[in-house]
Backbone as CSV, one residue per row, in Angstrom:
resi,resn,N_x,N_y,N_z,CA_x,CA_y,CA_z,C_x,C_y,C_z
1,UNK,95.557,115.184,55.658,94.487,116.026,56.189,93.202,115.840,55.381
2,UNK,93.349,115.819,54.062,92.169,115.657,53.213,91.501,114.311,53.470
3,UNK,92.323,113.266,53.704,91.776,111.941,53.974,90.978,111.946,55.272
4,UNK,91.505,112.629,56.311,90.806,112.698,57.585,89.495,113.453,57.452
5,UNK,89.493,114.511,56.645,88.269,115.285,56.436,87.211,114.440,55.747
6,UNK,87.628,113.641,54.757,86.675,112.785,54.057,86.114,111.727,55.005
7,UNK,86.986,111.156,55.873,86.533,110.146,56.815,85.539,110.740,57.789
8,UNK,85.812,111.961,58.302,84.891,112.593,59.233,83.573,112.915,58.555
9,UNK,83.640,113.324,57.287,82.411,113.636,56.555,81.569,112.390,56.390
10,UNK,82.218,111.240,56.138,81.476,109.995,55.985,80.811,109.616,57.308
11,UNK,81.525,109.761,58.440,80.954,109.426,59.736,79.830,110.383,60.080
12,UNK,80.002,111.663,59.763,78.990,112.654,60.084,77.706,112.382,59.314
13,UNK,77.844,111.801,58.148,76.698,111.512,57.306,76.376,110.013,57.335
14,UNK,76.494,109.430,58.513,76.262,107.994,58.672,74.899,107.589,58.140
15,UNK,74.836,106.406,57.568,73.586,105.896,57.050,72.708,105.420,58.195
16,UNK,71.386,105.345,57.955,70.471,104.891,59.019,70.844,103.527,59.575
17,UNK,71.359,102.634,58.735,71.721,101.300,59.204,72.775,101.316,60.289
18,UNK,73.717,102.261,60.212,74.736,102.366,61.246,74.126,102.817,62.572
19,UNK,73.133,103.687,62.471,72.468,104.184,63.666,71.622,103.100,64.321
20,UNK,70.906,102.338,63.515,70.072,101.281,64.087,70.931,100.177,64.702
21,UNK,72.084,99.904,64.107,72.981,98.900,64.680,73.509,99.362,66.028
22,UNK,73.864,100.633,66.116,74.328,101.182,67.387,73.206,101.168,68.419
23,UNK,72.003,101.503,67.986,70.852,101.537,68.887,70.518,100.140,69.393
24,UNK,70.604,99.144,68.532,70.318,97.772,68.927,71.231,97.357,70.086
25,UNK,72.511,97.616,69.941,73.448,97.253,70.994,73.137,97.928,72.312
26,UNK,72.765,99.201,72.252,72.462,99.940,73.480,71.136,99.508,74.086
27,UNK,70.140,99.266,73.249,68.856,98.790,73.769,69.036,97.468,74.502
28,UNK,69.835,96.583,73.923,70.074,95.276,74.534,70.874,95.413,75.827
29,UNK,71.879,96.268,75.824,72.765,96.411,76.985,72.127,97.210,78.123
30,UNK,71.387,98.264,77.764,70.917,99.209,78.776,69.404,99.261,78.940
31,UNK,68.664,98.730,77.960,67.218,98.882,77.986,66.788,100.121,77.229
32,UNK,65.498,100.246,77.010,64.978,101.368,76.233,65.034,102.675,77.009
33,UNK,64.564,102.656,78.253,64.491,103.888,79.046,65.860,104.513,79.257
34,UNK,66.856,103.667,79.524,68.192,104.189,79.860,68.999,104.609,78.638
35,UNK,68.566,104.232,77.461,69.311,104.584,76.246,68.923,105.979,75.783
36,UNK,69.902,106.840,75.653,69.671,108.200,75.176,70.131,108.317,73.722
37,UNK,69.510,109.215,73.005,69.882,109.394,71.603,71.321,109.846,71.466
38,UNK,71.792,110.622,72.423,73.196,111.045,72.358,74.143,109.863,72.557
39,UNK,73.689,108.833,73.312,74.496,107.626,73.462,74.587,106.871,72.142
40,UNK,73.455,106.808,71.448,73.426,106.145,70.139,74.350,106.873,69.173
41,UNK,74.270,108.197,69.176,75.119,108.998,68.296,76.592,108.766,68.589
42,UNK,76.922,108.719,69.877,78.324,108.517,70.261,78.814,107.153,69.804
43,UNK,77.995,106.119,69.988,78.427,104.783,69.568,78.571,104.707,68.054
44,UNK,77.721,105.415,67.334,77.803,105.410,65.869,78.873,106.361,65.345
45,UNK,79.420,107.205,66.223,80.464,108.136,65.815,79.943,109.336,65.050
46,UNK,78.715,109.773,65.395,78.129,110.922,64.711,77.575,111.884,65.749
47,UNK,77.087,113.009,65.271,76.474,113.977,66.172,75.019,113.588,66.430
48,UNK,74.462,114.065,67.544,73.062,113.791,67.865,72.142,114.346,66.781
49,UNK,72.542,115.460,66.183,71.725,116.065,65.129,71.567,115.130,63.940
50,UNK,72.577,114.286,63.701,72.502,113.354,62.579,71.342,112.376,62.751
51,UNK,71.109,111.945,63.986,70.019,111.006,64.241,68.685,111.605,63.819
52,UNK,68.492,112.887,64.124,67.212,113.528,63.818,66.998,113.729,62.319
53,UNK,68.041,113.546,61.557,67.874,113.594,60.093,67.071,112.396,59.608
54,UNK,67.125,111.298,60.383,66.490,110.057,59.953,65.336,109.612,60.861
55,UNK,65.424,109.958,62.147,64.435,109.454,63.095,63.875,110.600,63.935
56,UNK,62.562,110.633,64.021,61.896,111.717,64.739,62.167,111.670,66.233
57,UNK,62.210,110.446,66.785,62.416,110.287,68.222,62.943,108.876,68.501
58,UNK,63.073,108.546,69.775,63.628,107.241,70.151,62.680,106.104,69.771
59,UNK,61.377,106.352,69.830,60.408,105.321,69.439,60.547,104.974,67.956
60,UNK,60.758,105.983,67.134,60.949,105.743,65.695,62.237,104.963,65.450
61,UNK,63.245,105.242,66.244,64.508,104.508,66.124,64.312,103.053,66.551
62,UNK,63.544,102.832,67.607,63.258,101.468,68.057,62.506,100.698,66.965
63,UNK,61.543,101.348,66.348,60.797,100.696,65.264,61.734,100.298,64.129
64,UNK,62.666,101.164,63.786,63.629,100.856,62.726,64.528,99.687,63.117
65,UNK,64.897,99.615,64.392,65.720,98.496,64.870,64.977,97.184,64.688
66,UNK,63.712,97.153,65.075,62.906,95.937,64.923,62.773,95.565,63.449
67,UNK,62.527,96.562,62.620,62.365,96.312,61.184,63.624,95.714,60.573
68,UNK,64.778,96.163,61.014,66.035,95.719,60.405,66.628,94.475,61.059
69,UNK,66.449,94.330,62.377,67.118,93.237,63.098,66.234,92.023,63.334
70,UNK,64.919,92.218,63.389,64.013,91.129,63.765,63.148,90.652,62.608
71,UNK,62.630,91.561,61.829,61.630,91.230,60.808,62.168,90.431,59.618
72,UNK,63.363,90.719,59.087,63.809,90.080,57.839,63.695,88.555,57.778
73,UNK,64.100,87.787,58.798,63.969,86.325,58.685,62.527,85.877,58.504
74,UNK,61.604,86.567,59.153,60.201,86.185,59.046,59.606,86.625,57.710
75,UNK,60.143,87.707,57.159,59.726,88.103,55.810,60.166,87.055,54.799
76,UNK,61.385,86.560,54.959,61.876,85.502,54.077,61.066,84.224,54.247
77,UNK,60.666,83.937,55.487,59.846,82.753,55.735,58.505,82.864,55.032
78,UNK,57.934,84.054,55.028,56.658,84.271,54.352,56.780,84.035,52.853
79,UNK,57.870,84.505,52.273,58.107,84.279,50.844,58.321,82.800,50.561
80,UNK,58.982,82.118,51.480,59.239,80.689,51.324,57.934,79.898,51.250
81,UNK,56.988,80.251,52.094,55.704,79.541,52.115,55.014,79.628,50.760
82,UNK,55.024,80.814,50.197,54.340,81.019,48.918,54.979,80.217,47.786
83,UNK,56.280,79.965,47.896,56.982,79.278,46.813,57.231,77.802,47.096
84,UNK,56.962,77.339,48.302,57.314,75.980,48.703,56.462,74.941,47.973
85,UNK,57.121,73.898,47.481,56.413,72.869,46.719,56.403,71.513,47.418
86,UNK,57.067,71.391,48.547,57.107,70.120,49.255,55.898,69.929,50.152
87,UNK,55.967,68.917,51.029,54.834,68.667,51.924,54.853,69.651,53.093
88,UNK,53.724,69.765,53.756,53.568,70.783,54.792,54.360,70.452,56.049
89,UNK,54.543,69.181,56.342,55.353,68.817,57.501,56.772,69.337,57.337
90,UNK,57.353,69.160,56.170,58.713,69.655,55.929,58.754,71.178,55.965
91,UNK,57.689,71.804,55.492,57.620,73.264,55.524,57.609,73.766,56.967
92,UNK,56.832,73.104,57.815,56.785,73.506,59.222,58.137,73.278,59.890
93,UNK,58.814,72.193,59.534,60.149,71.939,60.078,61.129,73.033,59.637
94,UNK,61.009,73.455,58.390,61.869,74.524,57.881,61.637,75.815,58.651
95,UNK,60.374,76.108,58.932,60.065,77.310,59.708,60.653,77.217,61.109
96,UNK,60.559,76.050,61.732,61.132,75.877,63.066,62.641,76.071,63.031
97,UNK,63.302,75.676,61.952,64.744,75.897,61.832,65.059,77.386,61.779
98,UNK,64.206,78.148,61.119,64.381,79.600,61.075,64.249,80.179,62.477
99,UNK,63.258,79.679,63.212,63.040,80.140,64.584,64.229,79.787,65.472
100,UNK,64.734,78.564,65.340,65.884,78.141,66.150,67.086,79.041,65.885
101,UNK,67.312,79.377,64.628,68.426,80.271,64.296,68.227,81.638,64.929
102,UNK,66.976,82.086,64.968,66.673,83.389,65.542,66.954,83.481,67.029
103,UNK,66.893,82.363,67.723,67.140,82.362,69.166,68.610,82.631,69.499
104,UNK,69.468,82.555,68.503,70.893,82.850,68.713,71.226,84.298,68.393
105,UNK,70.230,85.056,67.972,70.446,86.445,67.594,69.813,87.424,68.572
106,UNK,69.350,88.568,68.069,68.825,89.615,68.957,67.392,89.400,69.418
107,UNK,66.717,88.347,68.943,65.318,88.164,69.324,65.135,88.001,70.838
108,UNK,65.870,87.096,71.520,65.663,86.954,72.967,65.828,88.245,73.767
109,UNK,66.929,88.993,73.582,67.053,90.214,74.379,65.997,91.265,74.039
110,UNK,65.547,91.287,72.794,64.521,92.249,72.420,63.166,91.863,73.012
111,UNK,62.888,90.570,73.078,61.653,90.122,73.726,61.661,90.537,75.198
112,UNK,62.783,90.299,75.861,62.887,90.676,77.267,62.716,92.182,77.431
113,UNK,63.311,92.960,76.546,63.200,94.412,76.620,61.743,94.849,76.513
114,UNK,61.029,94.304,75.553,59.630,94.692,75.341,58.785,94.320,76.552
115,UNK,58.988,93.107,77.072,58.210,92.669,78.227,58.509,93.527,79.454
116,UNK,59.772,93.797,79.713,60.159,94.515,80.929,59.800,95.997,80.883
117,UNK,59.736,96.575,79.693,59.514,98.019,79.606,58.159,98.406,79.038
118,UNK,57.329,97.423,78.715,56.033,97.729,78.112,55.096,98.456,79.075
119,UNK,55.312,98.277,80.396,54.470,98.978,81.367,54.631,100.481,81.271
120,UNK,55.862,100.930,81.132,56.135,102.373,81.017,56.088,102.857,79.581
121,UNK,56.305,101.936,78.632,56.301,102.305,77.216,55.400,101.337,76.434
122,UNK,54.086,101.444,76.605,53.177,100.511,75.926,53.287,100.556,74.408
123,UNK,53.808,101.662,73.880,53.952,101.765,72.432,54.965,100.751,71.904
124,UNK,55.925,100.352,72.742,56.891,99.341,72.322,56.203,97.997,72.120
125,UNK,55.307,97.656,73.062,54.568,96.401,72.949,53.674,96.423,71.714
126,UNK,53.052,97.549,71.453,52.174,97.648,70.289,52.967,97.514,68.995
127,UNK,54.136,98.110,68.945,55.004,97.970,67.777,55.416,96.515,67.571
128,UNK,55.765,95.854,68.665,56.191,94.459,68.578,55.043,93.580,68.080
129,UNK,53.855,93.851,68.575,52.685,93.081,68.130,52.476,93.247,66.634
130,UNK,52.519,94.485,66.176,52.237,94.761,64.766,53.342,94.254,63.845
131,UNK,54.593,94.429,64.248,55.704,94.115,63.358,56.170,92.668,63.451
132,UNK,56.008,92.057,64.632,56.572,90.717,64.840,55.494,89.683,65.148
133,UNK,54.765,89.861,66.242,53.822,88.830,66.693,52.774,88.501,65.637
134,UNK,52.135,89.509,65.093,51.110,89.254,64.079,51.708,88.620,62.829
135,UNK,52.918,89.018,62.502,53.583,88.445,61.323,53.871,86.959,61.542
136,UNK,54.408,86.630,62.717,54.734,85.236,63.018,53.464,84.388,63.083
137,UNK,52.444,84.887,63.760,51.184,84.149,63.840,50.584,83.951,62.453
138,UNK,50.727,84.957,61.608,50.213,84.840,60.249,50.932,83.763,59.455
139,UNK,52.247,83.679,59.633,53.029,82.649,58.939,52.595,81.261,59.387
140,UNK,52.503,81.064,60.699,52.083,79.760,61.220,50.685,79.423,60.727
141,UNK,49.810,80.411,60.731,48.452,80.182,60.261,48.407,79.727,58.810
142,UNK,49.234,80.339,57.979,49.274,79.949,56.563,49.780,78.524,56.391
143,UNK,50.763,78.158,57.204,51.306,76.803,57.111,50.240,75.783,57.524
144,UNK,49.568,76.058,58.625,48.541,75.132,59.110,47.393,75.030,58.106
145,UNK,46.957,76.166,57.596,45.868,76.153,56.621,46.270,75.404,55.357
146,UNK,47.522,75.516,54.979,48.029,74.781,53.822,47.906,73.277,54.060
147,UNK,48.293,72.842,55.269,48.224,71.430,55.590,46.797,70.913,55.657
148,UNK,45.896,71.730,56.179,44.485,71.336,56.258,43.889,71.224,54.857
149,UNK,44.183,72.212,54.016,43.648,72.222,52.652,44.154,71.040,51.841
150,UNK,45.424,70.677,52.034,46.011,69.565,51.276,45.596,68.203,51.825
151,UNK,44.969,68.183,52.996,44.565,66.919,53.598,45.639,66.284,54.457
152,UNK,46.768,66.968,54.639,47.847,66.437,55.482,47.527,66.603,56.970
153,UNK,46.843,67.684,57.310,46.475,67.962,58.702,44.970,67.822,58.872
154,UNK,44.576,67.435,60.065,43.151,67.378,60.352,42.609,68.799,60.513
155,UNK,41.310,69.004,60.364,40.743,70.354,60.484,40.970,70.937,61.882
156,UNK,41.677,72.033,61.937,41.947,72.716,63.205,41.883,74.224,62.961
157,UNK,41.819,74.979,64.033,41.828,76.434,63.932,43.270,76.926,63.869
158,UNK,43.631,77.538,62.764,45.000,78.056,62.634,45.259,79.166,63.642
159,UNK,44.219,79.905,64.010,44.388,80.987,64.981,44.736,80.453,66.365
160,UNK,44.243,79.253,66.694,44.533,78.669,67.997,45.856,77.914,68.000
161,UNK,46.259,77.402,66.848,47.530,76.671,66.762,48.709,77.632,66.835
162,UNK,48.585,78.800,66.246,49.700,79.750,66.183,50.293,80.074,67.557
163,UNK,49.482,80.371,68.589,50.073,80.634,69.909,50.782,79.419,70.493
164,UNK,50.300,78.207,70.155,50.959,76.997,70.657,52.361,76.856,70.075
165,UNK,52.536,77.300,68.845,53.854,77.260,68.220,54.769,78.305,68.851
166,UNK,54.217,79.478,69.140,55.034,80.564,69.674,55.394,80.433,71.140
167,UNK,54.591,79.682,71.902,54.796,79.607,73.354,56.194,79.121,73.757
168,UNK,56.702,78.010,73.206,58.034,77.564,73.629,59.146,78.515,73.202
169,UNK,58.925,79.227,72.098,59.926,80.194,71.641,60.046,81.321,72.654
170,UNK,58.897,81.819,73.110,58.892,82.872,74.120,59.544,82.382,75.401
171,UNK,59.209,81.167,75.817,59.774,80.603,77.046,61.288,80.444,76.941
172,UNK,61.769,79.925,75.806,63.205,79.731,75.633,63.953,81.060,75.597
173,UNK,63.340,82.047,74.972,63.960,83.366,74.914,64.114,83.947,76.319
174,UNK,63.081,83.805,77.143,63.138,84.345,78.491,64.120,83.569,79.362
175,UNK,64.182,82.251,79.194,65.145,81.457,79.953,66.564,81.886,79.614
176,UNK,66.820,82.089,78.327,68.162,82.483,77.905,68.555,83.831,78.494
177,UNK,67.606,84.751,78.572,67.919,86.090,79.050,67.900,86.211,80.568
178,UNK,67.037,85.440,81.209,66.841,85.611,82.650,67.686,84.665,83.496
179,UNK,67.893,83.436,83.018,68.553,82.430,83.844,69.914,82.004,83.306
180,UNK,70.491,82.782,82.418,71.761,82.394,81.800,72.902,82.300,82.808
181,UNK,72.779,82.999,83.937,73.849,82.988,84.947,73.516,82.075,86.122
182,UNK,72.515,81.230,85.938,72.147,80.287,86.984,72.450,78.867,86.515
183,UNK,72.151,77.902,87.379,72.375,76.497,87.024,71.255,75.942,86.156
184,UNK,70.202,76.734,85.963,69.065,76.278,85.161,69.341,76.535,83.690
185,UNK,69.256,75.495,82.884,69.519,75.643,81.450,68.642,74.672,80.673
186,UNK,68.325,75.052,79.452,67.527,74.208,78.571,68.225,74.094,77.221
187,UNK,68.135,72.932,76.637,68.649,72.716,75.291,67.576,73.186,74.318
188,UNK,67.760,74.385,73.773,66.733,74.994,72.929,66.384,74.119,71.735
189,UNK,67.382,73.564,71.092,67.121,72.734,69.914,66.325,71.492,70.283
190,UNK,66.695,70.845,71.386,65.981,69.640,71.811,64.538,69.961,72.202
191,UNK,64.350,71.077,72.899,62.994,71.469,73.302,62.124,71.746,72.079
192,UNK,62.652,72.503,71.124,61.867,72.840,69.927,61.604,71.604,69.070
193,UNK,62.582,70.718,68.968,62.376,69.490,68.183,61.294,68.619,68.814
194,UNK,61.313,68.510,70.134,60.301,67.719,70.839,58.926,68.355,70.692
195,UNK,58.897,69.666,70.824,57.627,70.386,70.670,57.063,70.198,69.259
196,UNK,57.918,70.303,68.263,57.478,70.131,66.884,56.953,68.717,66.659
197,UNK,57.631,67.724,67.211,57.186,66.338,67.066,55.789,66.157,67.666
198,UNK,55.579,66.693,68.855,54.268,66.584,69.497,53.197,67.341,68.710
199,UNK,53.579,68.501,68.191,52.641,69.304,67.410,52.215,68.571,66.139
200,UNK,53.169,67.984,65.456,52.854,67.264,64.224,51.989,66.037,64.506
201,UNK,52.248,65.365,65.601,51.425,64.209,65.960,49.974,64.631,66.184
202,UNK,49.792,65.817,66.735,48.444,66.313,66.954,47.774,66.822,65.696
203,UNK,48.568,67.282,64.747,48.015,67.855,63.529,47.737,66.826,62.437
204,UNK,48.560,65.787,62.389,48.471,64.839,61.271,47.110,64.164,61.209
205,UNK,46.662,63.970,59.986,45.353,63.364,59.746,45.468,61.866,59.537
206,UNK,46.672,61.347,59.386,46.869,59.933,59.060,46.504,59.050,60.236
207,UNK,46.136,57.832,59.907,45.800,56.868,60.943,47.007,56.574,61.827
208,UNK,48.177,56.562,61.225,49.416,56.304,61.975,49.625,57.378,63.008
209,UNK,49.411,58.626,62.578,49.585,59.739,63.507,48.563,59.682,64.627
210,UNK,47.322,59.290,64.307,46.289,59.209,65.329,46.600,58.108,66.338
211,UNK,47.177,57.016,65.833,47.426,55.868,66.701,48.560,56.117,67.680
212,UNK,49.542,56.941,67.258,50.709,57.153,68.092,50.569,58.390,68.948
């Protein structure tokens, strides 16, 4: 009996991470509008009141989900840039590998969720812009500026290059979420590798790169 009481006490006092993990699954499965806080509580095995100990409302819970499930890889990428000692081409390839890994996780369904529900919940789109889009564009911008400063890349606008890097990622994420049950399929790794090759050919300052 004492063991059961301790187990229930632990579940009742669930940590925020357990709640955000439960919320992530429900947001992906049901969407933002259809997910209720009591559903999140039930999946986490706690009372609805427990959620309010940590999160003011569903929007705050969504923000926490993005912070925990989406942001960390890009935060690590930002730290990598500051410490990287190799050439910029290899750095950009490393970043693309991080992006490719992300396409196998919660990023695609979360992108679809934000796009599909931003009309009724514009605050979700604004959160995504602030927490994810601006962060990713900033990382790409730093990489491009690094290459320009070192003389590896020709002078270009990092602000204009960043959307070109993000475009195929957005497209692949939507294809995975929207057309997964159809005959239409894309090899994400092959598409990103080809895109990166074309991007580097356009960025390189070398005569070889210009000629090819």
